C-alpha positions as CSV (number, residue, x, y, z in Angstrom):
1,X,52.8,190.8,156.1
2,X,49.0,190.6,155.5
3,X,47.0,188.0,157.5
4,X,43.7,186.7,156.4
5,X,41.4,185.1,158.9
6,X,38.6,183.2,157.2
7,X,35.6,182.3,159.3
8,X,32.2,180.7,158.7
9,X,30.8,184.2,158.4
10,X,33.0,184.7,155.3
11,X,31.4,181.7,153.6
12,X,27.9,182.8,154.7
13,X,28.4,186.3,153.4
14,X,29.7,185.0,150.0
15,X,26.7,182.7,149.6
16,X,24.4,185.6,150.5
17,X,26.0,187.7,147.7
18,X,25.7,184.8,145.3
19,X,22.0,184.5,146.2
20,X,21.5,188.2,145.7
21,X,23.0,188.0,142.3
22,X,20.0,185.9,141.2
23,X,18.1,189.2,141.2
24,X,20.4,190.4,138.4
25,X,19.7,187.5,136.1
26,X,17.3,189.1,133.6
27,X,19.1,192.3,132.8
28,X,22.7,193.0,133.7
29,X,23.7,189.3,133.6
30,X,22.7,189.2,129.9
31,X,25.7,191.5,129.1
32,X,28.2,189.0,130.5
33,X,29.4,186.6,127.7
34,X,28.6,182.9,128.4
35,X,32.3,182.0,128.0
36,X,33.2,184.3,130.9
37,X,30.6,182.7,133.1
38,X,31.8,179.2,132.1
39,X,35.4,180.1,132.9
40,X,34.4,181.5,136.2
41,X,32.4,178.3,137.1
42,X,35.3,176.1,135.9
43,X,37.7,178.1,138.1
44,X,35.5,177.8,141.2
45,X,35.2,174.1,140.6
46,X,38.9,173.4,140.2
47,X,39.9,175.5,143.2
48,X,37.3,173.7,145.3
49,X,38.9,170.3,144.5
50,X,41.9,171.0,146.6
51,X,40.2,170.4,149.9
52,X,38.0,167.5,148.8
53,X,39.1,164.3,150.5
54,X,37.7,162.0,147.8
55,X,39.6,163.9,145.1
56,X,42.8,163.7,147.1
57,X,42.4,159.9,147.6
58,X,41.7,159.4,143.9
59,X,44.8,161.5,143.1
60,X,46.8,159.0,145.3
61,X,46.2,156.3,142.7
62,X,48.3,158.3,140.2
63,X,50.8,160.0,142.4
64,X,53.4,159.1,145.0
65,X,51.9,157.1,147.9
66,X,54.3,158.3,150.6
67,X,51.7,160.6,152.1
68,X,49.3,157.9,153.2
69,X,50.7,157.4,156.7
70,X,49.7,154.5,158.9
71,X,46.8,153.2,156.7
72,X,47.8,150.6,154.2
73,X,47.6,151.4,150.5
74,X,45.3,148.4,149.8
75,X,42.8,149.6,152.5
76,X,42.8,153.2,151.1
77,X,42.4,151.9,147.5
78,X,39.4,149.7,148.4
79,X,37.8,152.5,150.4
80,X,38.3,155.0,147.6
81,X,37.0,152.6,145.0
82,X,33.9,152.1,147.1
83,X,33.4,155.9,147.4
84,X,33.9,156.5,143.6
85,X,31.5,153.7,142.8
86,X,28.7,155.2,144.9
87,X,29.2,158.8,143.9
88,X,26.2,159.9,141.8
């Protein structure tokens, strides 16, 4: 069994590598097709939605509401609507 321990250093290191990739913009990045980059960015965006609390509450509008717990559905719906309205 392989165990992975993710820490804040992992996220910091990945962001540093992303920042360093800006140095590659003019030359090597020109060889990567735009469709590949768009697919990569779409994948990163979709995988990031799983831990987003607002996305999970919006998904409760369309899925089973058994996972809400002790908070009433009406309160959760009003709060989520308020959040969605003010997201820019």
